C-alpha positions in Angstrom: -0.1 -0.1 0.0 1.2 3.5 -0.8 0.7 6.7 1.6 1.5 10.2 0.9 2.5 12.5 4.3 2.3 16.0 3.1 4.8 18.4 5.0 6.7 21.7 4.9 9.2 22.3 7.9 11.0 19.1 9.3 9.4 18.0 12.6 10.3 15.0 14.9 6.8 13.8 14.6 7.3 13.1 11.3 10.8 11.6 11.1 10.8 9.9 14.2 7.1 9.1 14.4 5.5 8.3 11.0 8.2 7.3 9.3 8.9 4.1 11.3 5.4 3.6 11.6 5.2 3.1 8.0 8.1 0.7 8.2 6.5 -1.5 10.6 3.5 -1.6 8.4 5.2 -2.3 5.1 3.9 0.7 3.9 5.4 2.6 0.7 5.4 6.3 2.0 6.3 9.3 0.3 7.1 12.9 2.1 5.7 15.6 -0.3 7.2 18.8 0.7 8.7 22.5 -0.4 12.0 21.6 1.8 13.4 18.1 0.2 16.7 18.6 1.2 16.3 19.4 4.6 13.9 16.3 5.0 16.6 14.0 3.6 19.4 15.5 5.9 17.0 14.7 9.0 16.0 11.2 8.0 19.8 10.3 7.4 20.4 11.9 10.9 17.8 9.7 12.4 19.0 6.2 11.6 19.3 4.5 14.6 19.0 7.4 16.7 16.4 6.7 19.8 12.9 8.0 19.6 11.5 11.1 21.8 9.3 10.1 24.8 10.3 8.4 28.0 10.8 4.5 26.3 11.2 4.7 23.0 13.6 2.5 21.3 16.0 2.9 18.3 14.3 4.2 15.2 14.2 2.9 11.3 13.1 5.6 9.4 13.4 3.3 6.2 14.0 4.7 2.9 10.9 7.2 1.6 11.0 8.7 -1.4 11.0 12.7 -1.0 9.2 14.6 -3.5 9.4 18.5 -4.0 5.7 20.2 -4.3 4.1 23.1 -3.0 2.1 21.5 -0.4 0.4 25.5 0.8 -1.3 25.9 -2.6 -3.7 23.2 -3.4 -4.1 24.4 -6.7 -0.3 23.0 -7.4 -0.5 20.2 -5.0 -3.6 18.5 -6.3 -2.1 18.0 -9.9 1.0 17.4 -8.2 -0.1 14.3 -6.6 -2.6 13.4 -9.4 0.4 12.8 -11.7 2.1 10.4 -8.7 1.3 6.9 -8.6 -2.4 6.5 -7.0 -2.1 6.6 -3.3 -4.1 4.5 -0.8 -3.7 7.4 1.6 -2.7 11.3 1.9 -2.0 12.8 5.1 -0.5 15.9 6.9 0.4 16.3 11.0 0.6 20.1 9.9 -1.6 22.7 11.5 -1.0 25.0 8.5 -1.8 22.1 5.7 -5.0 20.5 7.0 -7.4 22.3 4.8 -5.1 21.6 1.4 -5.0 17.9 2.3 -8.4 17.7 3.1 -9.3 18.9 -0.2 -6.6 16.8 -1.8 -7.9 13.7 0.1 -11.5 14.6 -1.3 -10.2 14.7 -4.9 -8.7 11.7 -5.1 -11.5 9.7 -3.3 -9.4 8.9 -0.2 -10.3 9.0 3.5 -9.8 11.9 5.2 -11.3 15.4 7.0 -14.1 17.5 6.4 -12.5 20.5 4.5 -14.9 22.5 6.1 -14.2 20.9 10.0 -10.3 21.7 8.7 -10.9 25.2 8.0 -13.0 26.1 11.0 -10.1 24.2 13.2 -7.6 26.5 11.3 -9.6 30.0 11.4 -10.2 30.8 15.1 -12.7 33.4 14.0 -14.6 30.7 11.6 -14.5 28.1 14.9 -15.9 31.0 17.2 -18.8 32.1 14.7 -19.5 28.3 14.3 -19.6 27.5 18.1 -21.9 30.8 18.7 -24.1 30.1 16.1 -24.7 26.3 17.1 -25.2 27.6 20.9 -22.6 25.6 22.2 -20.2 28.1 23.3 -20.2 32.2 23.8 -17.1 33.8 24.0 -16.8 37.5 23.5 -14.5 38.0 20.2 -13.9 40.3 17.4 -12.1 40.3 14.5 -9.2 42.8 14.4 -8.5 45.1 11.5 -5.4 47.2 12.4 -6.4 50.9 12.5 -10.5 49.8 12.1 -13.1 49.1 14.3 -13.5 45.7 15.4 -15.9 43.5 13.8 -17.7 40.4 15.7 -17.3 36.9 14.3 -20.9 36.3 15.0 -24.3 38.2 15.4 -25.0 36.3 18.8 -21.6 36.8 20.4 -21.4 39.6 23.0 -19.3 42.7 22.8 -15.6 42.3 23.7 -14.7 42.8 27.2 -11.2 43.4 28.9 -8.6 42.1 29.5 -8.8 40.2 25.9 -6.3 38.1 24.1 -5.3 39.1 20.9 -3.6 36.7 18.5 -3.5 35.7 14.8 -6.5 34.1 13.6 -4.5 31.2 12.2 -1.6 31.5 14.7 0.1 28.7 16.1 3.0 27.9 18.5 1.9 31.2 20.8 3.3 33.2 18.4 2.2 37.0 18.7 -0.3 36.0 21.6 -0.6 38.5 24.1 -2.8 39.8 26.8 -4.1 43.4 26.3 -5.9 45.4 29.1 -7.5 48.2 27.3 -8.7 49.5 23.4 -5.7 51.6 23.6 -3.4 48.5 24.4 -5.2 46.3 21.7 -4.7 48.8 19.0 -1.0 49.4 19.8 -0.4 45.7 20.0 -2.5 45.2 16.7 -0.5 47.4 14.9 2.9 45.8 16.2 1.8 42.4 15.0 0.9 43.6 11.8 3.7 45.1 11.1 5.7 41.8 11.5 2.9 39.8 9.9 1.3 41.8 7.3 -1.9 41.0 5.6 -2.4 38.7 8.6 -6.1 38.4 10.2 -6.2 38.9 14.1 -8.8 38.2 16.3 -9.3 39.6 20.0 -11.2 37.2 22.5 -12.2 37.5 26.1 -9.9 36.4 28.5 -11.0 32.9 29.8 -9.8 32.3 33.2 -9.2 29.0 34.5 -7.0 26.2 34.2 -5.9 25.4 30.7 -6.0 21.7 29.5 -5.9 19.6 26.6 -8.0 16.5 25.2 -6.8 14.3 22.9 -8.8 12.6 20.3 -8.5 10.2 17.1 -11.5 9.4 15.0 -12.1 6.7 12.3 -15.4 9.1 11.1 -17.6 6.6 12.7 -15.9 6.3 16.4 -14.0 8.7 18.2 -11.5 7.5 20.9 -10.8 10.1 24.1 -7.2 9.2 24.6 -7.3 11.4 27.8 -5.5 14.9 28.1 -2.8 17.1 30.1 -3.0 20.0 32.3 -1.0 23.2 30.7 1.0 25.4 32.7 1.8 28.5 31.0 4.3 31.3 31.4 3.2 34.4 33.3 1.1 37.0 31.4 1.1 39.5 29.0 2.4 36.2 26.9 1.2 32.2 26.8 4.4 29.8 26.5 3.3 26.4 27.4 6.0 25.1 29.8 4.5 22.1 31.1 1.9 19.3 30.4 0.7 17.3 33.2 -1.3 14.1 32.8 -4.9 14.9 33.7 -7.6 13.1 31.5 -10.8 15.9 31.9 -13.5 15.3 34.1 -17.1 13.5 32.3 -18.5 16.8 31.8 -15.5 18.5 30.0 -15.1 15.6 28.2 -18.9 15.7 26.9 -18.5 19.4 26.3 -15.6 19.3 24.4 -16.5 16.4 22.0 -20.3 18.0 21.6 -17.8 21.5 20.3 -15.9 19.1 17.9 -18.9 17.7 16.5 -20.2 20.9 15.7 -17.1 21.8 13.9 -17.7 18.5 12.0 -14.4 17.1 13.3 -14.8 13.1 13.4 -11.8 12.0 11.7 -7.9 11.4 12.4 -6.2 13.0 15.5 -7.1 15.9 17.3 -5.5 18.3 20.1 -7.9 20.5 21.4 -7.2 23.1 24.2 -10.0 24.1 26.6 -10.3 26.0 29.8 -11.7 24.3 32.7 -14.5 26.9 33.5 -18.2 26.4 34.1 -19.1 25.6 31.4 -15.7 24.3 29.7 -14.8 26.8 26.5 -12.3 26.1 23.8 -9.2 27.8 23.0 -8.2 26.3 19.6 -8.6 22.8 17.8 -5.6 21.4 16.2 -6.2 18.3 13.9 -3.1 16.6 14.6 -1.2 15.1 17.4 -0.1 16.7 20.4 3.3 18.0 19.7 6.4 19.1 21.4 6.9 15.3 22.0 3.9 14.9 24.0 2.9 12.6 21.1 5.5 10.3 21.6 5.2 10.4 25.8 1.5 9.9 25.0 2.1 6.5 23.1 4.0 5.4 25.6 1.5 6.3 28.6 -1.2 4.4 26.6 0.9 1.5 25.3 0.1 2.2 21.6 1.5 3.8 18.5 -0.3 6.8 17.7 1.5 7.2 14.5 0.6 3.5 13.6 -3.1 3.9 14.4 -3.2 7.5 12.7 -1.6 5.9 9.5 -4.3 3.3 9.7 -7.2 5.4 10.5 -6.2 7.1 6.7 -5.8 3.9 5.1 -9.6 3.6 5.9 -9.1 0.8 8.8 -11.4 1.1 11.5 -10.1 1.9 15.2 -9.8 -1.0 17.5 -11.6 -1.6 20.4 -10.6 0.7 22.9 -9.1 3.2 23.6 -6.4 2.0 25.7 -6.0 3.1 29.4 -3.2 4.9 30.5 -0.5 3.0 32.5 1.2 5.4 35.1 1.5 9.1 35.1 3.3 11.6 32.6 4.8 14.8 32.3 6.5 17.0 30.0 8.4 19.9 31.3 10.2 22.3 28.8 13.6 24.0 29.4 12.6 27.7 28.0 15.4 30.2 27.8 14.8 33.4 29.8 17.0 35.8 28.0 18.8 36.1 24.4 22.1 35.0 24.2 24.3 31.9 23.1 23.5 28.4 24.6 27.0 27.9 26.4 25.8 24.7 28.3 23.2 22.2 28.2 22.6 18.6 29.3 23.1 15.6 27.4 20.1 13.5 25.5 18.5 10.6 26.4 17.8 8.4 29.5 18.6 10.3 32.8 20.4 8.4 35.7 18.8 10.6 38.3 15.2 8.9 37.4 13.5 7.1 40.5 13.2 3.3 40.3 10.1 2.4 38.2 10.1 5.8 36.2 11.8 6.5 32.8 12.9 10.1 32.6 14.6 11.3 29.2 16.0 14.8 28.0 15.7 15.8 24.3 17.3 18.8 23.3 15.4 21.5 20.9 18.9 23.5 20.6 22.3 22.8 20.7 25.4 24.4 22.6 26.4 27.1 20.1 23.1 28.2 18.8 21.9 32.3 19.6 18.6 32.4 21.0 16.5 35.5 20.3 13.8 35.5 23.1 10.5 35.4 21.7 8.2 34.5 23.9 6.5 31.8 22.1 7.2 28.1 22.2 10.3 28.9 19.9 12.2 29.5 23.2 12.4 26.1 24.2 16.0 24.6 24.7 14.9 20.6 24.9 12.2 18.9 26.4 11.9 16.7 29.7 9.7 13.5 29.5 8.9 11.6 32.7 6.7 8.5 32.9 6.3 7.1 36.6 3.9 4.9 38.3 2.6 7.9 40.2 2.7 11.6 40.3 5.1 11.5 43.1 7.5 9.6 41.7 7.7 11.3 38.4 7.9 15.0 40.0 10.9 13.9 42.2 12.5 12.8 39.0 12.1 16.0 37.3 13.3 17.4 40.1 16.3 16.0 40.5 17.5 16.1 36.6 16.7 20.0 37.2 18.9 20.3 40.0 21.7 18.6 38.3 21.2 20.0 34.7 23.2 22.9 33.5 21.6 25.4 30.7 23.8 28.5 30.6 22.8 31.3 28.2 25.4 33.9 27.8 25.1 37.3 26.2 
């Protein structure tokens, strides 16, 4: 069987997750990308390397073909795919490319996401408009055009209140997400973001206080698994950098609400990573049509004892999900080492398993920056230096292992 995986920038999820899963399935997988050389280098470097996460073995990414194409423009992508041997599946794990791939899968008559749900998940203005019209959620929000009046995304939404969160309507990784406390501050920040991202639409939403959680799902179009979720710790306002994720499955009422909201958006196929505030009632922050990122996809596979990359590939090949979902086996935490200043990274811990883990606990460190790298502080996920993954029998063991590693681990950023 043949599959085309559509990608732009290189990610560990593709190189260490989907490629080895395709090898184990005996799947002929081709990467379609506008960065072919970078993918070829990353695949070669991954041979025999240890997989991210807590328990991952060495990986074999196989010998995938890498084909050059423009994945951003569906008018170019579909003709390119149509010119290649017919696949059995086409998929992506990129937030940016879900709409294009959904349209391509529909054109080729293959299993995939509904393009309308992919668009609603990608565009936060459309997401708010849809949920408000369905009566599922009412979050005060307005589309922001720098220098102009605010435009409410839906007739049913209330007026914008302050403090508010200003962000790109199709943004990712906390980039240009900022808390604003009044209309003047909103206008200034909107102009500042517009200078960095000309022509990009912005949205301002009421600030939703309460614990931030994720819910991870996987659907085959008929059945949706709720895999569990994480409690997310953020940096101090006005920025929203995700610093830590702690295994904490949502309570039944929150799970029911999130599933209803996803149904209203039309999302029932493939993996989903939904962020929501555990308030009364819960309210969504955003929907990502992919596996959870920042190496939590590997850790979640370890925690559940299944390969989520394998299951995702099978779903796109048209296979139904097996009976499940599997229960968690222990407790998991990912904690990010985050730069607190700009400068050059002079010292960092070694990668791989860490000896300070308690008995029965697996602890690994995966660097995202190497010594000698220059760090330019952005107040986004781009400030990550590395990811600490802990999988233990209980929360206390995982926490003690992380604290012991933190106490011994050197990170040094020099001006």
